[in-house]
MIVEX-29390 format. One record per residue: residue in one letter; x, y, z of N, C-alpha, C in turn. Coordinates in steps of 0.001 Angstrom, whole numbers, padded with zeros to 6 digits, always signed. Layout:
BEGIN
AXYZXYZXYZ/...
END
This chain:
BEGIN
X+000843-001175+000000+000000+000000+000000+000894+001246+000000/X+000659+002208-000916+001523+003370-000974+001391+004226+000281/X+002502+004835+000646+002531+005730+001794+001809+007023+001439/X+000885+007436+002255+000157+008683+002029+000828+009779+002848/X+001265+010826+002145+001950+011922+002806+000998+012712+003684/X+001477+013169+004839+000630+014034+005653+000579+015426+005025/X-000585+016008+005042-000745+017355+004505-001338+018234+005590/X-000672+019333+005870-001191+020299+006828-001837+021447+006080/X-002412+022352+006825-003117+023480+006215-002176+024303+005340/X-000903+024372+005709+000042+025192+004948+000309+024626+003559/X+000039+023346+003353+000316+022746+002047-000914+022736+001150/X-002069+023121+001670-003277+023145+000840-003174+024289-000157/X-003552+023985-001367-003296+024863-002488-004528+024942-003372/X-004691+026070-004070-005685+026150-005123-004961+025892-006428/X-005388+024846-007127-004710+024385-008341-005677+024435-009516/X-005200+024978-010645-005944+024855-011890-005357+023657-012620/X-006194+022691-012945-005773+021480-013644-006373+021497-015046/X-005507+021449-016063-005972+021444-017449-005446+020213-018172/X-006381+019432-018713-006026+018274-019530-007251+017909-020356/X-007047+017623-021643-008168+017257-022504-008591+015802-022322/X-007809+015006-021614-008162+013628-021296-009040+013648-020044/X-010349+013470-020238-011304+013576-019130-010993+012618-017988/X-010596+011385-018321-010327+010390-017287-009109+010760-016447/X-008032+011166-017107-006826+011550-016376-007095+012797-015536/X-007759+013774-016137-008072+015006-015403-008896+014674-014153/X-009874+013776-014285-010710+013397-013140-009875+012737-012035/X-008936+011884-012421-008071+011235-011418-007180+012245-010705/X-006607+013162-011461-005748+014199-010874-006569+015065-009921/X-007739+015486-010382-008611+016331-009565-009027+015598-008287/X-009429+014344-008423-009837+013559-007259-008704+013417-006248/X-007503+013148-006733-006343+013008-005848-006073+014303-005099/X-006059+015411-005827-005756+016697-005193-006857+017116-004219/X-008103+016902-004601-009213+017257-003695-009215+016388-002444/X-008859+015106-002600-008831+014225-001426-007749+014652-000442/X-006762+015400-000923-005708+015934-000062-006064+017314+000485/X-007257+017802+000159-007705+019067+000716-007469+020283-000159/X-006940+020076-001352-006704+021207-002245-008009+021650-002902/X-008077+022912-003246-009169+023422-004066-008720+023274-005504/X-009568+022718-006364-009178+022459-007747-010181+023102-008695/X-009638+023791-009684-010432+024375-010761-010046+023619-012023/X-011031+023100-012754-010755+022269-013931-010869+023046-015230/X-010057+022623-016202-010141+023151-017569-009875+022006-018531/X-010551+022034-019698-010413+020959-020685-009329+021230-021722/X-008861+022464-021817-007814+022787-022792-007152+024094-022382/X-006158+024504-023145-005407+025705-022797-006220+026977-022840/X-007129+027080-023802-007973+028272-023897-008887+028384-022678/X-009474+027260-022273-010329+027276-021085-009502+027551-019835/X-008286+027035-019789-007392+027314-018660-007207+028819-018498/X-006902+029519-019591-006691+030970-019504-007968+031680-019072/X-009112+031202-019525-010384+031800-019143-010661+031631-017645/X-010494+030404-017128-010740+030189-015701-009675+030882-014853/X-008464+030990-015375-007414+031718-014656-007794+033187-014525/X-008249+033798-015604-008667+035199-015537-009791+035388-014536/X-010764+034484-014550-011866+034562-013581-011344+034414-012150/X-010432+033464-011951-009896+033208-010613-009045+034376-010118/X-008288+034998-011006-007456+036130-010594-008306+037331-010191/X-009523+037397-010722-010446+038472-010350-011190+038173-009048/X-011075+036954-008538-011802+036528-007344-010850+036569-006155/X-011088+037469-005235-010156+037609-004105-010240+036451-003117/X-011284+035605-003228-011444+034491-002304-010829+033194-002810/X-010714+033028-004115-010146+031802-004685-009071+032199-005684/X-007887+032447-005170-006777+032805-006047-005903+031570-006255/X-005592+031246-007493-004791+030039-007750-003358+030199-007246/X-002820+029076-006767-001433+029023-006309-000544+028303-007310/X-001167+027492-008183-000420+026603-009060-001264+026241-010264/X-000605+026088-011407-001246+025579-012612-000597+024248-012947/X-001417+023242-013188-000968+021917-013605-001610+021658-014956/X-000801+021629-016019-001365+021545-017356-000673+020514-018225/X-001475+019886-019059-000942+018976-020065-000201+019800-021115/X+000738+019187-021787+001467+019882-022847+000643+019917-024126/X+000133+018765-024543-000566+018667-025820-002072+018686-025599/X-002715+019809-025976-004169+019963-025835-004689+020722-027050/X-005976+020548-027346-006561+021313-028449-006709+022791-028072/X-006932+023609-029075-007144+025057-028955-005896+025814-028541/X-005251+025419-027444-004011+026056-026999-003238+025037-026177/X-002004+024786-026565-001182+023798-025861-000709+024350-024519/X-000179+023461-023707+000402+023882-022437+001561+024838-022637/X+002356+024611-023681+003463+025529-023975+002919+026883-024428/X+001810+026870-025162+001151+028119-025551+000637+028870-024333/X+000130+028131-023353-000318+028747-022099+000860+029431-021420/X+001989+028738-021351+003182+029337-020740+003565+030640-021440/X+003515+030633-022766+003851+031848-023521+002881+032981-023190/X+001591+032656-023096+000583+033677-022771+000778+034219-021352/X+001082+033344-020411+001315+033783-019034+002532+034695-018962/X+003557+034323-019674+004788+035128-019701+004492+036504-020290/X+003765+036519-021396+003415+037776-022060+002576+038674-021146/X+001658+038061-020388+000776+038814-019496+001421+039102-018136/X+002647+038617-017956+003389+038803-016703+002655+038216-015487/X+002002+037080-015706+001353+036343-014617+002413+035433-014007/X+002633+035594-012732+003674+034827-012056+003058+033784-011128/X+002803+032628-011708+002319+031476-010954+003169+030286-011336/X+003468+029399-010388+004193+028193-010774+003336+027344-011711/X+003972+026846-012766+003287+025989-013736+004035+024668-013802/X+003294+023599-013585+003821+022242-013666+003201+021600-014890/X+004023+021068-015774+003560+020465-017021+003418+018953-016853/X+002443+018377-017568+002270+016925-017648+002440+016547-019111/X+003146+015452-019364+003330+015038-020754+003557+013540-020869/X+003105+012995-021979+003373+011604-022309+004601+011481-023196/X+005150+012629-023609+006348+012646-024442+007593+012533-023572/X+008718+012298-024214+009983+012244-023481+010167+013564-022744/X+010266+013511-021410+010314+014753-020647+011494+015651-020985/X+012625+015069-021407+013781+015911-021697+013533+016808-022904/X+012781+016307-023895+012524+017118-025077+011551+018257-024774/X+010619+018031-023865+009646+019046-023493+010195+019941-022390/X+010962+019361-021481+011424+020083-020300+012239+021321-020652/X+013118+021202-021629+013966+022347-021969+013124+023533-022437/X+012165+023273-023312+011293+024348-023804+010413+024865-022675/X+009831+023952-021905+008939+024342-020814+009675+025184-019771/X+010866+024771-019405+011650+025519-018409+012020+026899-018944/X+012372+026961-020214+012728+028256-020821+011535+029206-020771/X+010325+028643-020895+009112+029449-020854+008594+029685-019431/X+009265+029107-018433+008917+029388-017049+008299+028271-016243/X+008157+027071-016794+007595+025953-016021+008542+025570-014892/X+007967+025154-013775+008788+024739-012636+009129+023258-012679/X+008454+022500-013559+008739+021082-013655+007875+020407-014696/X+008254+019156-015008+007521+018351-015984+007268+016986-015358/X+006002+016607-015330+005582+015325-014763+005299+014374-015919/X+006022+013253-015966+005908+012294-017064+004718+011367-016848/X+003826+011299-017855+002689+010369-017826+003159+008988-018249/X+002629+007931-017719+001705+007891-016591+002450+008112-015280/X+001790+008699-014312+002386+008937-013001+001413+008479-011930/X+001947+008187-010763+001120+007744-009642+000711+008902-008756/X-000175+008623-007828-000680+009658-006915+000447+010270-006092/X+001377+009451-005601+002478+009993-004801+003398+010875-005641/X+003617+010505-006913+004419+011349-007801+003744+012708-007995/X+002427+012673-008169+001657+013904-008330+001772+014767-007078/X+001571+014152-005923+001646+014898-004661+003013+015547-004468/X+004065+014797-004728+005412+015340-004554+005674+016467-005551/X+005224+016304-006788+005426+017345-007798+004698+018629-007417/X+003486+018502-006854+002733+019681-006420+003456+020376-005271/X+003939+019612-004318+004688+020208-003206+005943+020913-003696/X+006686+020263-004577+007907+020878-005105+007594+022126-005915/X+006515+022086-006671+006136+023248-007480+005751+024424-006585/X+005101+024128-005496+004658+025206-004604+005782+025730-003716/X+006571+024828-003160+007558+025229-002166+009002+025183-002627/X+009251+024568-003778+010628+024400-004236+011157+023062-003774/X+012184+022558-004467+012662+021194-004196+013195+020987-002796/X+013782+021993-002171+014379+021801-000857+013365+021711+000267/X+012194+022299+000086+011235+022380+001188+010146+021319+001111/X+010017+020647-000021+008940+019670-000180+009359+018280+000253/X+010624+018068+000511+011058+016705+000834+010932+016382+002292/
END
């Protein structure tokens, strides 16, 4: 049985999760919500930017982290990174991809991503990646 990390109030985060794969998105959302995080869902990059704009206007639910797939219709995860950079939105962005992470990681990091999570991944990998994205590698371990 996998070890479940303890989560305190300080680690609870509002996360925008974007993925066009409904099943994967549902699993990610369920995992994060079961850990006490607030999750806002998006089906693609364009919807991600729309819900982000709405969330940034809401003083009660401000996102702490974006978790997005790389390859999505309408606007890719890399396109989202470019738009965030252009708009000077400073939020940690964690990418998910089924592609070789080294080929995506260099571009994603150059555009400001804090990390790349290789699909398929387990719940503990997701949890650790979220902690590292929020607090940095030294504080999440």
